[in-house]
N, C-alpha and C positions, 0 to 999 in steps of 0.2 A: 476580897470576897472570896470564898472557898470554892472551888469547882470540883463538882464530881463526875465520875463517868460509869455507864453500864452498858451490856451489850445488846441492841436490838432483839427480841426475842424472835423477830418475823426474817429479817435478814442478815443477822450476825455482829451489822455494824456498830460500830465504838460510838455512843451517844453521849454528850455531855451536856451536864445542866450544873444551873447555878442553885444557890443556896434559897431555900423555900420554894424550888421551886416544884409545881404537883404533875406536871405534864410535859410532854414533849414531842415533837414530831421529827420521824425519824426521816433527815434531808436523804437519803437512799433510797426507801422502799415506797415512802409517804405514812408509814402507818403514824396514827396518833398513839403512842404510848403511856401507861401510867406510871408518874416515878414511883419504885416501890420508899414504901415510908421510912425503911431503913437509912436510905438515902438523906430524905429532907426534914427527919425527926433528930438525926444525931449532930449536934453541932459541934465543932473545932476536931471530929474525925477525921484522919487521914481518906481519900480518895478510896471506894473500893468498888469493885466489880462483881455486878450480881446477875446471872443467868436462870434462864428458866420462869422466868415471874410473868403472871398473867398481864395481857395484851388486851388492848381495845383495837380489833381491826379497821384499816380503813378500807370499807366497801367501793369508795370511789377509786380507787388503786387498782382493785380487781377488774373492774369495769373497764378501766385504762386499759391494763394489760391483756383483757378478753378483746378489745378492740383492734388493739394493736398487731392480735395473732390472728384474727382474721383479715384485717389489711396486708399481713405478709402473705397469704395464702393468697389473695386476692392478686397479690404484684405478681407472685409464683406463677401464677396460674396465665396471668397475660404476658409474662414473659418469655413462656413455654409457650405458650402460641405465636409468638411474634417471633421466635426462634425457625420453630416447626413452620410458616410460613416462608422465610427466606432461604431457607434449606430447599422446600420444595421449588423455588423459583429460584434457585442454582440450580438444582438438578434439571430442571425444565431446561433453564438455557442450555446444559452441557449437553444434553440430549437430542436440542435442535441444533447445535452446532456440529453434531457428529453427524445426523439425517443431512442437514443442508451444507451441500458443498461448498456454497457464497458465504464462506466466513469471514469474509472482511469485504472492505471499499475502498476505492481508490479515492482520498481525500475527501473532499465536500460534492462530490459527484454523485455520490453513491453506485458508482457501477460495481459489480460484485466482480473481485479479484478471486478468480478460479484455482489462479496456480501461481506460486512466488517460489521462485529457488535461487542458489547462487549466493555472490559475496564477493569480497577481493580475496582472493589467493593464491596459490601457485597450484595445487590438488586438483582432483576431479571434481565438476560441480561446481568450482571456486574460478574467478577469472582474473585477469591483470589486463586492464583497459579493454574490456568488453567492447566492442565497435560496431558489429554487424550479426543481423538475426534474420534466418531463412525458416521456411518450415513447407515440407514438401506435403503431397497426397497423402500421406500416410501418417500426417502429424509430428513426423520426425523432426524436432528443433534443433536447427544451427547456431552455434555461436561463433563467431570470429574475434578473435584479440588483433589489436593492432597493429603492434610490433613485435610479436613474440611468433607469427606464423603459425598458431596453434588452431586449430577448427574441433569444439566438443562437439559430439551429436547425443542426444536425451530424446528418450521416448515421451507421447501425449504427457505423460506424469510428471516428467520433469525429472526421470529416473537415468542416471549416466548408463550411454551405453561406450562411447569409443573415443577416441580422438584420434588426429593424426595431425601432420604438419604440409606445410607447401611453403614454396619457394626459397632462398637462401637470404644468408644474413645480409644481403645487399637488397635484397626487390620484397622483403615480405612485410612492406608494410599494406596493410589491407585499407582500402578507399571503400571497397563498397560488394555487397555478394545479395545473391537471391539465388531459388531454388526453383527450380522446373517442375513440373508433377510428376515425372517417372524421379525424381531423386537426384539431375543434377546439380551441380552448383555453378554458376556463374562467379568468379573471382576477378575483382580488380584489385593486381597488386604490381608495382613495379611501373603504372600505370600501363600495363597492357590486361587486356580479357583473358582468362584462361577460362576453361571447361574442367570440373572435376567429377569423378566419383565421390556422391556426399558421404556414402557410409566408410568407405577404403580410403577414399582420397587421391585414387590413382588418376592422374593426369591422363584427362581425354584428348585435350588439345586446345586450342586457342583462336582468337577472333581475331582480323585486323582489317585497322582501317585502311584505306588506300595511302595516308601519308604517314604509315606506322603507330608507333606509340603515342599514348595522349588522354584515357582513356579515364574519364571523373566519378562517372555512375552508372547503375544498370537496374532493369529490370526484365521481369520474364512477363511477356502475353499468354492469354489462356490457349492459346493453340500452339504455344512452343518455341513462338517466336522471341527474340531477343532484342531489346532495346537499351541504348547506350549514348553516355553523351561524352563528346570528343571536344577537347579543348588545349591543345597542345599551341596551338598560333588561331585558332578560330572560333566558335561557339557551334559546333555541328551535333547533329544528332543523327545517330546511323542504327538501322533496325537489319536485323539478321532474321531469314527465315529457319523455320524448325532445322533444313537442312545445311545451315550453316553458310548461307548466300547471302550477300549483300541485296536488299530487296528496297531499300528507300535512305535517301542521302539529304539531309537538310544540313545545307552550307550556311554558316550563319544565321541560327535556326531564331536565337533571338537578338541579335545588335539588328540581324538585318530588317527584323520589326519598329525596334525600339528606336534605332540610330546610334545606341549609344553600346559601348564594347562590353563584353562579359567574358569572364574567367571560370565561373566555377557554375555549373548547372546541375539540378538535382532532377532525374526522372524517374515517373511512372506510368503507368497504363490501365486503362479501364477494362472491361469485359468486352465491349467493341473493339478494340485497339486503339481508340484517342488515347494521342498523348498528351500528359503534363508536364511541362518542364518549368520549374523555380530558376529563375537566374538571380544569385545572390547579389550582384553587382547592379542588377536593375529593382532590384526588391518587386517581383511582380510572377505571376502565374501566366504563363502562355500555354495554350491548348491548340492544337494540332489535331487534323484530324488521319484516319487509318493513311491515307494517300498523300499524308503532308501538306494539305491547305492549313493556312492559320485560321483558326477560329474567332480567337479570343484572347483578352490580357485581362486580370482581374489580381487581386489583392494589397494592392498600393492607393488606396481612395481617403489619402489622408488621414481624420478624424474618426470617420465612419467605422462602424462596426465590420469587424474583417477585417482591420489594418494588422499586416504584420509586422512581429518584431523581428526576431532574430530566428527562422524557423530550422529545425534539425534535422528532420525528413516527414518524410509526406509516403501517404499510401491513398487506394482506392477500396470502395466497399462494394460490396455485390450489386447494387445499385446504381453504381456509379460514381456515388459522391466522393468528394476529394478529404482525406483527412489531414491536418498539419498538427506537425507537434513544434508549438510557438513556446518555449518558456516551460512553464509550467502548466499549460493550456493545451487542449485539443479543438483549434479552430476546425469548422466542416464546411464544407460550399456544397451546393450541388454541381451536377456534371456541367451548367453553362456558367459556373464561377458565381452562382447567388449565394451570399454568405447565409448561413442557416443558424448557427450558434457556435457558442464557446463552452467549452467544458473544463472546468478547475480540477485538476487533478492533485496539486499541492508538492508534485515534482517532476523532474523535467524526465522525457524521452528522448535517449539518443537516437534510438531506431525503432522501425517498425513494420510490423507485414500485418496484413489481412486477410484472413481466409474466408473460404464461401460462407461458412456456418457464422459469421458476423463476429468470430473469437479473433481479437487483436492481442497480438505477441509485440511485448517491447522489451527495451534494454533502457534501465534508467542511469543515471548517471554513478550511480554508486556500486556498478556491478550485478545488481541484482534484475533478473528476468521475471516478467509479469505475464500473465496471460487475462484480458478483461473481456465478458461476455457483455456485448451490444446486442444480443440478440434482442430484447424485449427494447432497451434505447431505441433501437435505431427503427420501430416501428411507429416510434411516436414524432419522427422526425418530417 
C-alpha cells in the first residue's frame, strides 16, 4: 500500500494518508483535513506534498484552546495572589521582629531572650571557658574566665567596653564572682576573696577568714554585705559588713545540721538577708536567717517535684524566690523552700544572676551570654 503525505494547512504538521483515504485528522492540532484529490486519485504516483489547500476547521479544538487560555489566566492570577500574600506576611514578620525586642525564646519555655552574645574565642566579646557572671547597678555585665585571669566588661546591650586581668599564673583559677551595686567585684581565686574595681580591675583589698584561705563561693547582699562559703577544713558560712568586718560566722553550717560532711557549698542571699546554701555532698538546700538561725532544709525529697539532679548555680529574685539551674532546667522554689515550677530551657546555664527588674543573666556551657526577661513570667508564679 502506497502512503502519501502533505502539510496540514492549520499547523503545518506533516500528514500521512493511505491510498483512497479522503479525510485525515491532524494528530497535532486536532483539525479534520480533506485530502486533496490529487493524492487519492492518482494511483502509482510517488508521494507528493501539497500546501495551501482548503481545510475544514475543528471548532472543538478552538474551544479547547480558548478554555486553556482562560484556565491559564485564572491560575496565573491565583499564583500572583498567593505570592503577594506570602510577601506581605514575610514583610510583616520582618517589621514585627524589628519592632519587638524579644526576637527569640529560650527553648520550649517561651521565655523571651532579649540579649545574646559571645561564643568561644580569644578576641573581645569572645570567651575561653567563661565561668562567672555579675551585673552591677548600672547594668555593666562582667564575664570572668576560669583559667585565663581575664575579666571582660560589657554595657547593657552586650557591647564590649574593656577588659583586665587578675592574679598570676599560679592563682588565677576563678571560682566565684559577684558585683556590688557600686561596681565593686568580689572574686574568689586561689581560694582567697579579693575586691577589685569592676571597670578598671584595680585591686582594692581582700577579705579574710580567721583560718586563712579556703573560700568557695560568694554573693553580695542588697545592703552591701558580703556572704561567702569557706571549705578549707570545715563548711563555714561567713558574712562581712559593708565596711569589711566579720559580723557573722556559721561554723559547720551544713554538716552541723545534717550530720554529714560537706566540702563544696554554693551560697546566695535574698533581699531580707536570708542565706541559702546548697551543699553538693548533702544534695540539699539549707536556709539560714540573717542572724544565722537554721530555718529549713529542702530540695532532696526523693522522686517528688523539685528533686535536684546536679545544680550548677543559684540566685534569688526580688520576691525572695530561689532559682536553681539544674542541667537544662530552671527549678523554682518559694522563699520557704516550697517547690513551685520547673522551666525547660533546652540548654544548661553555668552561672547566673538576677536583677531587680526580673532580668536573668546567664552563661551557657558554649560560652554564650544570654539575658532572659522574666518580668511577665514572674507575675504568674
